[in-house]
C-alpha positions as CSV (number, residue, x, y, z in Angstrom):
1,M,41.5,34.6,154.3
2,I,40.6,31.2,156.0
3,K,37.0,31.1,157.1
4,T,35.5,28.8,159.7
5,V,32.3,27.0,159.1
6,N,30.4,29.8,160.7
7,Q,31.9,32.3,158.3
8,I,31.0,30.3,155.2
9,H,31.3,32.1,151.9
10,T,27.9,33.3,150.8
11,D,28.7,34.8,147.4
12,K,26.8,33.2,144.4
13,E,29.7,32.1,142.1
14,D,28.4,29.7,139.5
15,G,30.0,26.3,139.7
16,P,33.2,26.4,141.7
17,V,35.5,23.4,141.8
18,L,35.2,21.9,145.3
19,V,38.1,20.0,146.9
20,A,38.2,18.2,150.2
21,V,41.6,18.1,152.1
22,R,42.7,16.7,155.5
23,D,46.3,17.7,155.7
24,K,49.3,19.0,153.7
25,Q,49.6,15.7,151.9
26,D,46.5,16.6,150.0
27,K,48.2,19.6,148.4
28,P,48.3,17.8,144.9
29,L,44.5,17.7,145.1
30,V,44.4,21.5,145.4
31,D,46.8,21.7,142.4
32,L,44.4,19.6,140.4
33,A,41.4,21.7,141.4
34,C,43.2,24.9,140.6
35,A,44.2,23.6,137.1
36,L,40.6,22.7,136.4
37,A,39.2,26.1,137.6
38,R,41.9,28.0,135.7
39,S,40.7,26.6,132.4
40,K,37.3,28.3,132.9
41,N,38.4,31.3,134.9
42,G,36.5,29.9,137.8
43,M,37.3,29.6,141.5
44,V,38.2,26.8,143.9
45,R,36.4,26.2,147.2
46,I,38.5,24.1,149.7
47,V,36.8,22.2,152.5
48,A,39.4,21.5,155.1
49,G,39.3,19.8,158.4
50,N,40.8,17.4,160.9
51,S,40.8,16.8,164.6
52,S,44.0,18.7,165.2
53,T,43.8,21.9,167.2
54,K,47.4,23.2,166.4
55,P,47.4,26.6,164.6
56,Q,50.3,25.6,162.3
57,T,48.2,22.7,160.8
58,W,46.7,25.0,158.1
59,T,49.6,27.4,157.6
60,W,50.4,25.8,154.2
61,L,46.9,26.3,153.1
62,K,47.0,30.0,153.9
63,D,50.3,30.4,152.1
64,Y,48.8,28.6,149.1
65,Q,45.8,31.0,149.1
66,E,48.0,34.1,149.1
67,N,50.2,32.9,146.2
68,S,47.3,31.5,144.1
69,E,46.4,33.2,140.8
70,I,42.8,32.2,141.0
71,P,40.2,32.9,143.7
72,L,40.4,30.4,146.6
73,D,37.6,30.1,149.2
74,I,38.6,28.0,152.3
75,I,36.0,26.6,154.7
76,L,37.6,25.2,157.8
77,H,36.1,22.5,160.1
78,H,37.7,21.7,163.4
79,R,36.9,18.0,163.1
80,Q,37.7,15.2,160.7
81,I,36.2,15.5,157.3
82,A,33.4,13.0,156.8
83,E,31.0,12.2,154.0
84,R,28.2,14.3,155.7
85,I,30.4,17.5,155.7
86,I,31.5,17.0,152.1
87,L,27.9,16.4,150.8
88,Q,26.6,19.4,152.7
89,E,29.3,21.8,151.3
90,N,28.9,20.3,147.8
91,K,25.1,21.0,147.9
92,K,25.6,24.6,149.3
93,S,28.3,25.4,146.7
94,N,26.5,24.0,143.7
95,A,29.9,22.8,142.6
96,E,30.7,22.2,139.0
97,M,33.1,19.5,140.0
98,L,34.2,17.7,143.2
99,V,37.8,16.6,143.7
100,L,38.5,13.9,146.3
101,G,41.7,12.1,147.4
102,W,42.1,8.4,148.1
103,S,45.1,6.5,149.4
104,G,44.0,3.2,147.9
105,K,43.1,1.6,151.2
106,T,39.6,0.1,151.4
107,S,37.3,-0.1,154.4
108,G,36.5,-3.7,153.8
109,G,33.2,-5.4,153.8
110,R,30.8,-4.2,151.1
111,Y,32.6,-0.8,150.4
112,I,34.1,-0.4,147.0
113,L,36.6,2.4,147.8
114,S,36.1,3.5,151.3
115,R,33.2,4.4,153.6
116,T,33.5,8.1,153.0
117,L,34.2,8.0,149.2
118,D,31.4,5.4,148.6
119,A,28.9,7.6,150.4
120,V,29.9,10.7,148.4
121,L,29.9,8.9,145.0
122,Q,26.5,7.4,145.7
123,N,24.8,10.6,146.9
124,A,26.5,13.4,144.9
125,S,25.2,13.8,141.3
126,N,27.8,16.2,139.9
127,N,31.1,15.5,138.3
128,I,33.6,13.8,140.7
129,L,37.3,13.2,140.4
130,V,39.0,10.8,142.8
131,S,42.8,11.2,142.6
132,Q,45.9,9.8,144.1
133,R,48.1,12.2,146.1
134,N,50.9,12.0,143.6
135,Y,49.4,14.3,140.9
136,S,51.9,16.6,139.3
137,G,50.8,19.7,137.3
138,S,50.8,20.0,133.5
139,P,50.9,16.4,132.4
140,Q,52.4,16.1,128.9
141,R,51.0,12.6,127.9
142,I,47.6,11.5,129.1
143,L,46.1,8.1,128.6
144,I,42.3,7.6,128.5
145,P,40.9,4.0,128.2
146,V,37.7,3.8,126.2
147,A,35.1,1.0,126.7
148,G,32.1,2.6,125.0
149,G,30.6,4.4,128.0
150,P,30.0,8.2,128.4
151,N,32.8,8.8,130.8
152,A,35.5,8.8,128.0
153,I,34.0,11.9,126.5
154,Q,34.1,13.7,129.8
155,A,37.7,12.4,130.4
156,V,38.9,14.0,127.2
157,E,37.5,17.3,128.3
158,I,39.1,17.0,131.7
159,A,42.5,16.2,130.1
160,H,42.3,19.2,127.8
161,R,41.5,21.5,130.7
162,L,44.5,20.2,132.7
163,N,46.9,20.9,129.8
164,P,45.7,22.1,126.4
165,Q,49.0,21.2,124.8
166,A,49.1,17.6,126.2
167,E,49.2,14.6,124.0
168,I,45.9,12.7,124.6
169,T,45.8,9.0,123.7
170,L,42.6,7.0,123.5
171,L,43.0,3.3,124.3
172,F,40.8,0.3,123.5
173,V,41.7,-3.1,124.9
174,A,40.5,-6.1,122.8
175,T,40.4,-9.4,124.8
176,R,40.4,-11.6,121.7
177,H,42.5,-11.6,118.5
178,L,39.5,-11.0,116.3
179,E,39.4,-8.5,113.5
180,A,35.8,-7.7,114.2
181,E,36.5,-6.8,117.8
182,I,39.4,-4.6,116.8
183,D,37.2,-2.9,114.2
184,V,34.7,-2.2,117.0
185,G,37.4,-0.7,119.1
186,R,38.5,1.6,116.3
187,K,34.9,2.8,115.8
188,R,34.5,3.5,119.5
189,L,37.7,5.6,119.6
190,S,36.6,7.5,116.5
191,A,33.2,8.2,118.0
192,V,34.9,9.8,121.1
193,S,37.3,11.9,119.1
194,D,34.5,13.1,116.8
195,F,33.1,15.1,119.8
196,F,36.2,17.2,119.9
197,P,37.2,18.1,116.4
198,D,39.6,20.8,117.7
199,I,41.5,18.4,120.1
200,K,44.1,16.2,118.6
201,T,43.9,12.6,119.9
202,I,45.9,9.5,119.2
203,H,44.1,6.1,118.8
204,E,45.6,2.9,120.2
205,V,44.0,-0.6,120.0
206,V,45.9,-3.3,122.0
207,V,45.1,-7.0,122.7
208,A,45.3,-8.4,126.2
209,D,43.8,-11.2,128.3
210,N,41.7,-8.6,130.2
211,P,41.3,-4.8,130.2
212,I,43.3,-4.4,133.4
213,K,46.4,-6.0,132.0
214,G,46.1,-4.1,128.8
215,I,45.7,-0.7,130.5
216,L,48.5,-1.2,132.9
217,R,50.9,-2.4,130.2
218,E,50.2,0.7,128.1
219,A,50.5,3.1,131.0
220,K,54.1,2.2,131.4
221,D,54.9,3.6,128.0
222,G,55.9,7.1,129.1
223,Y,52.6,8.5,130.1
224,N,52.3,11.1,132.9
225,L,48.6,10.7,133.8
226,L,45.9,8.0,133.5
227,I,42.2,9.1,133.5
228,I,39.7,6.2,133.7
229,G,35.9,6.3,134.0
230,A,34.2,5.0,137.1
231,S,31.5,3.0,135.4
232,A,33.5,0.5,133.5
233,E,31.2,-2.2,134.9
234,K,27.8,-2.7,133.3
235,N,25.7,-1.9,136.3
236,I,25.7,-1.0,139.9
237,F,25.1,-4.6,141.0
238,D,28.3,-5.7,139.4
239,R,30.2,-2.9,141.0
240,F,28.9,-3.7,144.4
241,I,29.6,-7.4,144.1
242,F,32.8,-7.6,142.2
243,G,34.5,-4.2,142.8
244,N,35.4,-2.6,139.5
245,I,38.1,-2.2,137.0
246,P,39.0,1.4,138.0
247,K,39.6,0.3,141.6
248,A,42.0,-2.5,140.5
249,I,43.9,-0.1,138.2
250,F,44.1,2.6,140.9
251,H,45.9,0.1,143.1
252,R,48.4,-1.1,140.6
253,S,49.0,1.9,138.3
254,P,52.6,3.0,137.9
255,I,51.6,6.6,137.1
256,P,49.3,9.1,138.7
257,T,45.7,8.0,138.2
258,I,42.4,9.8,138.3
259,I,39.0,8.1,138.5
260,L,36.2,10.1,136.8
261,R,32.6,9.8,137.7
262,R,30.6,12.0,135.3
263,K,27.4,13.9,136.3
264,I,24.5,11.4,136.5
265,P,20.8,12.2,135.7
266,F,18.3,12.7,138.5
267,F,16.4,9.4,138.1
268,R,19.5,7.3,137.9
269,S,20.9,9.0,141.0
270,A,17.6,8.3,142.8
271,S,17.6,4.6,141.9
272,Q,21.3,4.4,142.9
273,K,20.5,5.9,146.3
274,L,17.7,3.5,146.8
275,W,19.9,0.5,146.0
276,V,22.6,1.8,148.4
277,R,20.1,2.2,151.2
278,L,18.9,-1.3,150.6
279,F,22.4,-2.6,150.5
280,N,23.3,-0.8,153.7
281,F,20.3,-2.1,155.6
282,L,22.1,-5.3,156.8
283,P,25.3,-5.1,158.8
284,T,28.5,-6.4,157.4
285,A,29.8,-9.7,158.8
286,S,33.1,-9.3,160.5
287,S,36.2,-11.3,159.5
288,S,35.7,-13.8,162.4
289,E,32.0,-14.2,161.5
290,Q,33.0,-15.0,157.9
291,V,35.6,-17.5,158.9
292,N,33.1,-19.1,161.3
293,A,30.4,-19.3,158.6
294,Y,32.9,-21.0,156.2
295,Q,33.8,-23.5,158.8
296,T,30.2,-24.3,159.7
297,I,29.2,-24.8,156.1
298,Q,32.2,-26.9,155.2
299,K,31.5,-29.1,158.2
300,G,27.8,-29.4,157.4
301,I,28.3,-30.5,153.7
302,R,30.5,-33.4,154.5
303,H,28.8,-36.7,153.8
304,N,29.1,-39.1,156.6
305,K,27.0,-41.6,158.6
306,D,25.5,-38.9,160.8
307,Y,24.4,-36.9,157.8
308,S,22.8,-39.9,156.1
309,L,21.1,-41.0,159.3
310,T,19.6,-37.6,160.1
311,L,18.5,-37.0,156.5
312,S,16.8,-40.4,156.4
313,L,15.1,-39.8,159.8
314,G,13.9,-36.4,158.6
315,A,12.4,-38.0,155.5
316,I,10.7,-40.8,157.5
317,F,9.3,-38.2,159.9
318,A,7.8,-36.2,157.0
319,A,6.4,-39.3,155.3
320,L,4.7,-40.4,158.5
321,G,3.3,-36.9,159.0
322,F,1.7,-37.0,155.6
323,L,0.3,-40.5,156.0
324,L,-1.2,-39.6,159.4
325,D,-2.2,-36.1,158.4
326,S,-0.3,-34.7,161.4
327,P,1.3,-31.2,161.1
328,E,3.1,-31.8,164.3
329,I,5.1,-34.7,162.9
330,I,5.9,-32.8,159.7
331,V,7.3,-29.9,161.9
332,G,9.4,-32.5,163.7
333,S,10.9,-33.7,160.4
334,M,12.0,-30.1,159.7
335,M,13.9,-30.0,163.0
336,V,15.8,-33.3,162.2
337,S,16.7,-32.6,158.5
338,P,20.4,-31.7,157.9
339,L,19.9,-30.2,154.5
340,M,20.5,-26.6,155.6
341,A,24.3,-26.6,155.5
342,A,24.5,-28.4,152.1
343,I,22.1,-26.0,150.4
344,L,23.9,-23.0,151.9
345,G,27.2,-24.4,150.7
346,M,25.7,-24.3,147.2
347,S,24.7,-20.6,147.8
348,L,28.2,-19.7,148.8
349,N,29.8,-21.4,145.8
350,I,28.5,-19.5,143.4
351,V,3.6,-24.5,143.5
352,S,2.8,-21.2,143.2
353,L,4.5,-17.8,143.5
354,L,3.7,-17.9,147.2
355,D,5.9,-21.0,147.5
356,L,8.7,-19.2,145.7
357,G,8.3,-16.4,148.2
358,I,8.5,-18.8,151.1
359,A,11.7,-20.4,149.7
360,L,13.3,-17.0,149.2
361,V,12.5,-16.0,152.8
362,A,13.9,-19.3,154.0
363,G,17.2,-18.8,152.1
364,I,17.6,-15.3,153.4
365,T,16.9,-16.4,157.0
366,A,19.3,-19.3,156.7
367,A,22.2,-17.3,155.2
368,Y,21.8,-14.5,157.7
369,A,21.6,-16.9,160.7
370,I,24.6,-18.9,159.7
371,S,26.7,-15.7,159.1
372,R,25.9,-13.9,162.4
373,T,27.2,-15.4,165.6
374,N,24.5,-13.8,167.7
375,V,21.7,-15.6,165.8
376,S,20.9,-19.2,166.5
377,N,21.6,-21.7,163.8
378,A,18.3,-23.4,164.6
379,F,16.6,-20.6,162.6
380,A,18.6,-21.6,159.6
381,G,17.8,-25.3,159.9
382,V,14.1,-24.9,160.4
383,A,13.8,-22.3,157.7
384,V,15.5,-24.4,155.0
385,A,14.0,-27.7,156.1
386,A,10.5,-26.2,156.1
387,A,10.9,-25.6,152.4
388,L,12.7,-28.8,151.4
389,T,11.9,-31.8,153.7
390,P,8.1,-32.0,153.2
391,P,8.1,-31.8,149.4
392,L,11.0,-34.2,149.2
393,A,9.2,-36.8,151.3
394,N,6.0,-36.2,149.3
395,I,7.8,-37.0,146.1
396,G,8.7,-40.5,147.4
397,L,5.2,-41.2,148.8
398,T,3.4,-40.2,145.6
399,L,5.8,-42.2,143.4
400,V,5.2,-45.3,145.6
401,M,1.4,-44.7,145.3
402,R,1.8,-44.2,141.5
403,Q,0.3,-40.8,141.8
404,F,2.5,-39.3,139.1
405,T,0.6,-36.1,138.7
406,L,1.1,-35.3,142.4
407,A,4.7,-36.3,142.2
408,Q,5.3,-33.8,139.4
409,G,3.8,-31.0,141.6
410,A,5.9,-32.0,144.6
411,S,9.0,-32.2,142.4
412,L,8.3,-28.7,141.0
413,L,7.9,-27.4,144.5
414,F,11.2,-29.0,145.6
415,I,13.2,-27.7,142.6
416,T,11.7,-24.2,143.1
417,N,12.5,-24.1,146.8
418,L,16.1,-25.4,146.1
419,I,16.8,-22.8,143.5
420,A,15.2,-20.0,145.5
421,I,17.1,-20.8,148.7
422,I,20.4,-20.9,146.8
423,A,19.7,-17.6,145.1
424,A,18.5,-15.8,148.2
425,G,21.4,-17.3,150.3
426,A,24.0,-16.2,147.7
427,L,22.6,-12.6,147.7
428,V,22.7,-12.4,151.5
429,F,26.2,-13.7,151.7
430,I,27.3,-11.1,149.2
431,W,25.3,-8.5,151.1
432,L,27.2,-9.4,154.3
433,G,30.6,-9.1,152.6
434,F,31.4,-12.6,151.3
435,R,33.1,-11.6,148.0
436,P,36.4,-12.4,146.3
437,R,39.0,-9.8,146.3
438,H,38.9,-7.5,143.3
439,Q,42.4,-8.6,142.4
440,D,41.3,-12.2,142.0
441,S,39.7,-11.9,138.6
442,K,39.2,-15.7,138.1
443,K,37.1,-16.1,141.3
444,S,35.1,-13.0,140.5
445,A,34.3,-14.3,137.0
446,T,33.3,-17.7,138.5
447,L,31.0,-16.0,141.0
448,R,29.6,-13.8,138.3
449,R,28.8,-16.8,136.1
450,G,27.3,-18.7,139.1
451,L,25.0,-15.8,140.1
452,R,23.8,-15.3,136.5
453,G,23.1,-19.0,136.2
454,V,21.1,-19.1,139.5
455,I,19.1,-16.0,138.5
456,A,18.4,-17.6,135.1
457,L,17.1,-20.7,136.8
458,L,15.1,-18.6,139.2
459,I,13.4,-16.9,136.3
460,L,12.9,-20.3,134.6
461,V,11.0,-21.8,137.5
462,T,9.0,-18.6,138.0
463,I,7.4,-19.1,134.6
464,P,5.5,-22.4,135.4
465,L,4.7,-21.1,138.9
466,A,3.2,-17.9,137.4
467,T,1.2,-20.0,135.0
468,L,-0.1,-22.3,137.8
469,T,-0.9,-19.3,139.9
470,Y,-2.9,-17.7,137.0
471,H,-4.9,-20.9,136.4
472,T,-5.5,-21.3,140.2
473,T,-6.9,-17.8,140.3
474,L,-9.2,-18.4,137.4
475,S,-10.5,-21.6,139.0
476,A,-11.1,-19.9,142.3
477,Q,-13.0,-17.1,140.4
478,L,-15.0,-19.7,138.5
479,H,-16.0,-21.5,141.7
480,Q,-17.0,-18.3,143.3
481,N,-19.2,-17.4,140.3
482,V,-20.8,-20.8,140.2
483,E,-21.7,-20.7,143.9
484,E,-23.2,-17.3,143.5
485,A,-25.3,-18.5,140.5
486,I,-26.5,-21.6,142.4
487,K,-27.6,-19.6,145.4
488,I,-29.5,-17.2,143.3
489,G,-31.2,-20.0,141.4
490,V,-32.1,-22.0,144.5
491,A,-33.6,-18.9,146.2
492,E,-36.2,-18.9,143.5
493,L,-37.4,-22.4,144.2
494,G,-39.2,-21.5,147.4
495,D,-39.0,-24.2,150.2
496,A,-35.9,-26.0,148.8
497,K,-32.6,-25.2,150.5
498,L,-29.1,-25.8,149.1
499,D,-27.3,-28.6,151.0
500,S,-24.1,-28.9,148.9
501,W,-22.7,-28.6,145.4
502,E,-19.8,-29.8,143.4
503,L,-18.2,-28.7,140.2
504,E,-16.8,-31.8,138.4
505,N,-14.7,-29.9,135.8
506,G,-13.1,-26.7,137.2
507,S,-11.3,-25.7,134.1
508,A,-12.3,-22.3,132.8
509,K,-11.8,-23.5,129.2
510,E,-14.3,-26.4,129.4
511,E,-17.3,-26.0,127.0
512,T,-19.9,-27.4,129.4
513,L,-19.8,-27.2,133.2
514,Q,-20.8,-30.4,135.0
515,I,-22.5,-29.3,138.3
516,D,-24.0,-31.6,140.9
517,I,-26.1,-30.0,143.6
518,T,-28.0,-31.5,146.5
519,L,-31.2,-29.8,147.8
520,R,-33.2,-30.3,151.0
521,G,-37.0,-29.7,150.9
522,P,-40.4,-31.0,151.9
523,S,-40.8,-32.9,148.6
524,Y,-39.0,-33.9,145.4
525,I,-38.7,-31.3,142.7
526,R,-39.9,-32.0,139.2
527,Y,-37.9,-32.2,136.0
528,S,-39.2,-28.9,134.8
529,T,-38.1,-27.2,138.0
530,A,-34.6,-28.7,137.7
531,R,-34.5,-27.6,134.0
532,A,-35.4,-24.1,135.0
533,L,-32.7,-24.0,137.6
534,Q,-30.1,-25.2,135.1
535,E,-31.2,-22.4,132.7
536,S,-30.9,-19.9,135.4
537,I,-27.4,-20.9,136.3
538,A,-26.3,-21.0,132.7
539,Q,-27.7,-17.6,132.0
540,Y,-25.9,-16.1,135.1
541,L,-22.5,-17.7,134.1
542,Q,-23.0,-17.2,130.3
543,R,-21.8,-20.8,129.9
544,S,-23.3,-24.1,128.9
545,V,-24.2,-26.1,132.0
546,A,-25.2,-29.7,132.6
547,L,-26.9,-29.8,136.0
548,T,-27.7,-32.9,138.2
549,V,-30.0,-32.3,141.1
550,S,-30.4,-34.6,144.1
551,T,-33.2,-34.0,146.5
552,I,-33.3,-35.0,150.1
553,P,-36.9,-34.8,151.5
554,S,-36.9,-33.3,155.0
555,A,-39.2,-31.9,157.6
556,Q,-38.3,-29.2,160.0
557,L,-39.1,-29.8,163.7
558,R,-38.4,-27.2,166.3
559,A,-37.6,-29.3,169.4
560,Y,-37.2,-26.1,171.5
561,M,-40.9,-25.2,170.8
562,P,-43.7,-27.5,172.1
563,P,-46.6,-28.3,169.8
564,T,-50.0,-26.4,170.1
565,P,-52.5,-28.3,172.3
566,T,-55.8,-29.6,170.7
567,N,-59.2,-28.9,172.3
568,T,-60.7,-32.1,173.9
569,P,-64.5,-32.2,174.8
570,T,-65.3,-32.3,178.5
571,P,-67.1,-35.5,179.6
572,T,-70.7,-35.0,181.1
573,S,-72.5,-37.2,183.7
574,T,-74.9,-39.9,182.3
575,N,-78.2,-40.8,184.3
576,A,-78.0,-44.4,185.5
577,P,-81.3,-46.5,185.0
578,T,-83.4,-47.4,188.1
579,Y,-84.7,-50.8,188.9
580,T,-88.5,-51.5,188.6
581,P,-90.4,-54.6,189.7
582,T,-90.9,-57.2,187.0
583,S,-94.3,-58.8,186.6
584,T,-94.6,-62.6,186.8
585,A,-95.1,-64.3,183.5
586,T,-98.4,-66.3,182.8
587,S,-98.9,-69.3,180.6
588,T,-100.0,-68.6,177.0
589,S,-101.0,-70.9,174.1
590,T,-98.3,-72.2,171.9
591,A,-98.2,-70.7,168.4
592,T,-98.3,-73.1,165.4
593,S,-95.2,-72.7,163.2
594,T,-95.7,-71.3,159.7
595,P,-93.1,-71.9,157.0
596,T,-91.2,-68.8,155.7
597,N,-90.5,-68.4,152.0
598,T,-86.7,-68.5,151.2
599,A,-85.4,-65.8,148.8
600,T,-83.9,-67.1,145.5
601,P,-80.1,-66.2,145.4
602,T,-78.9,-63.8,142.6
603,N,-75.4,-63.8,140.9
604,T,-72.8,-61.4,142.6
605,P,-70.7,-59.5,140.0
606,T,-67.0,-60.4,140.0
607,I,-64.5,-57.4,140.1
608,T,-62.3,-57.3,137.0
609,P,-58.5,-56.8,138.1
610,T,-56.7,-53.7,136.7
611,P,-53.8,-54.8,134.4
612,T,-50.2,-53.9,135.6
613,S,-48.2,-51.5,133.3
614,T,-45.7,-53.3,131.2
615,P,-42.1,-51.9,131.1
616,W,-41.3,-50.1,127.8
617,F,-38.5,-52.1,126.1
618,L,-36.8,-50.6,123.1
619,T,-34.1,-51.9,120.9
620,V,-31.0,-49.9,119.7
621,A,-31.1,-49.7,115.9
622,D,-29.4,-47.9,113.0
623,V,-26.1,-47.1,114.8
624,N,-22.7,-47.4,113.4
625,Y,-19.7,-49.4,114.7
626,W,-19.1,-46.8,117.5
627,G,-22.5,-47.4,119.0
628,L,-25.0,-45.1,120.7
629,R,-23.7,-42.7,123.3
630,I,-25.3,-42.5,126.7
631,Y,-25.2,-39.0,128.3
632,Y,-25.3,-37.9,131.9
633,S,-27.7,-35.2,130.8
634,P,-29.1,-34.4,127.4
635,N,-26.1,-33.6,125.2
636,G,-23.9,-33.4,128.3
637,L,-21.2,-35.6,129.7
638,E,-20.8,-39.1,128.1
639,V,-21.1,-42.0,130.6
640,G,-21.1,-45.0,128.3
641,R,-22.1,-46.6,125.0
642,I,-24.6,-49.3,123.9
643,Y,-24.6,-51.0,120.6
644,E,-26.8,-52.4,117.8
645,G,-29.4,-54.8,119.1
646,D,-29.0,-53.9,122.8
647,I,-32.4,-53.8,124.6
648,V,-33.0,-51.0,127.0
649,V,-35.8,-50.0,129.4
650,V,-37.2,-46.5,129.1
651,L,-37.6,-44.8,132.4
652,D,-38.5,-41.2,131.4
653,G,-39.2,-39.2,128.3
654,P,-39.5,-38.3,125.6
655,V,-38.1,-34.8,126.2
656,I,-37.6,-32.5,123.2
657,I,-34.5,-30.3,123.5
658,D,-33.3,-28.1,120.6
659,G,-35.4,-30.3,118.2
660,I,-33.9,-33.6,119.4
661,E,-36.0,-36.3,121.1
662,W,-34.4,-37.7,124.2
663,Y,-35.2,-40.7,126.4
664,Y,-33.9,-41.6,129.9
665,I,-33.1,-45.3,129.7
666,S,-31.6,-48.1,131.8
667,F,-29.2,-50.8,130.3
668,S,-29.1,-53.6,132.9
669,E,-26.2,-55.5,131.4
670,Q,-23.7,-52.7,132.2
671,Q,-25.8,-51.0,134.9
672,L,-25.9,-47.8,132.9
673,K,-28.5,-45.1,133.2
674,G,-28.7,-42.0,131.1
675,W,-30.1,-40.0,128.2
676,V,-30.0,-41.2,124.6
677,E,-31.4,-39.8,121.3
678,G,-34.8,-41.4,120.5
679,K,-34.2,-41.7,116.8
680,Y,-31.8,-44.7,117.4
681,L,-34.5,-46.6,119.4
682,S,-37.1,-48.9,117.9
683,P,-39.8,-51.1,119.5
684,S,-38.6,-54.5,120.5
685,Q,-39.9,-57.6,118.5
């Protein structure tokens, strides 16, 4: 009996053959399903449905059920069969095999077969047969192409189940007249037939320009059925982009054709579903949008006066922005640049990792904006120009200034952005449905080569960017460790405060780190204190360190806090003298003068002046042709050289370090100051 969806069969048969039908024209699909089930004494479950409400629509199916030799279970839906219904019934039935029909018409856009079939193929993991509606029972001669994949083995089993007495031919198509390739084909055919020692198979190796031509030519040689595997392409990416060989053969085959998709493992099925969901995230561009995108890009890549003028103005804007250190002007150069259309045209034809990511996002944004009519093209222009115009202008500026190292960095950034934009743009165009027709093998091959080339270039530029990113990370980590070591060491000095510091060699591979620090404090620090600070930093970093310390004497005055007042004594009143009458003087006798003896003078001792210290002059002696090295710090960075007979002034020392006597000297002729080894100095004559 025919059951509705509410009367679904609930028995627990193991592995029925499930077939989806829409009308009487799908009767050959039921014949195919019954032939497969008969070989294993199994059953057939038919999922039927369309939007028709006429009772006579399914009369033929009821008659088929009554006359069938094998059990038939019919599930009827009063609406059009869609992928959701097929997948639900397939899951409930735990079907051993799923049989689907296809007329050969595609849904366009990114779909390989059709919207319904693609969804079922991508989400169902069991064995699937996609057949034309012209299948006739008991085929006598069956052709199975072999390309080395696992589907050929499954195809031989299917062919034997359809007709155990059929003549099964295994076909290998060699694309070159090379004996080695022909031998490979024979080995592949033998490997397939070895799986079925009880099934007689015929081996055929033919030479053709491509597999499609070879298979179609052989199919005309009296065969009744062609079974071909669904995974003739190497990977799902190729099948999405270029269609596939089974689809092309299905369209042009002169005999009934079945596409076989064997049961796939769980993990492969999960990854395939993830890819499909990612691919279905973006909408497909309509035909009018594709035509408009082609016209826009073709117009934008034409070289004319307007193009040259706007490109030059954009470069001038960017250069002025760099010279004036003005982000606003650089942004303006992005708005003027016309490079967007040209770069996207390259996408269609076919200095760090963060920069690569920016360029990829720019390419995706530009390609999507140019392909969708409801998205402003301004997004595309700004996105691409943001990644191209500034580095391009920077290349010119640095070359003029002879800063070749900076020019190399800007060139790497420009090349990276260019390749990333082309790659991302090409992917989005394919995502939106810009693909050659599967019949056009030459264009498909050209696009395949172009995409592989772009991906190879993308990987190539990623290598130096990854290296630079790694070294940048190491340098940042080194600076962080140095700063932490300096702060810990300065904290032990007491009143001294860290003002600034600088690492002169930031490479993590340098043997000695040259560090300059500036301290603020109430007084200068002594050499012993600086030496202790150097040892503290070196111990923390576990690296050799040459430390230079500059001290800025400073005093702290809190202007917001008035000084403490000093006690001042309080003045007291003083008694003023009073006037008393003065007596009148009376005349007295005049005294006779008596001579006074004059003291004999004595010698006053003269103070002896203290002698001024004489500068210590030493002469360079016993050095070879290369002279005596002057170091920034003992055994540190070399700052210059002096030679035999040169006279120097000793400013400090001697200092014994690791058994070597060092002097801090000054050489006035070259205005050099630094540390030298004392064994090469002798007293001046």
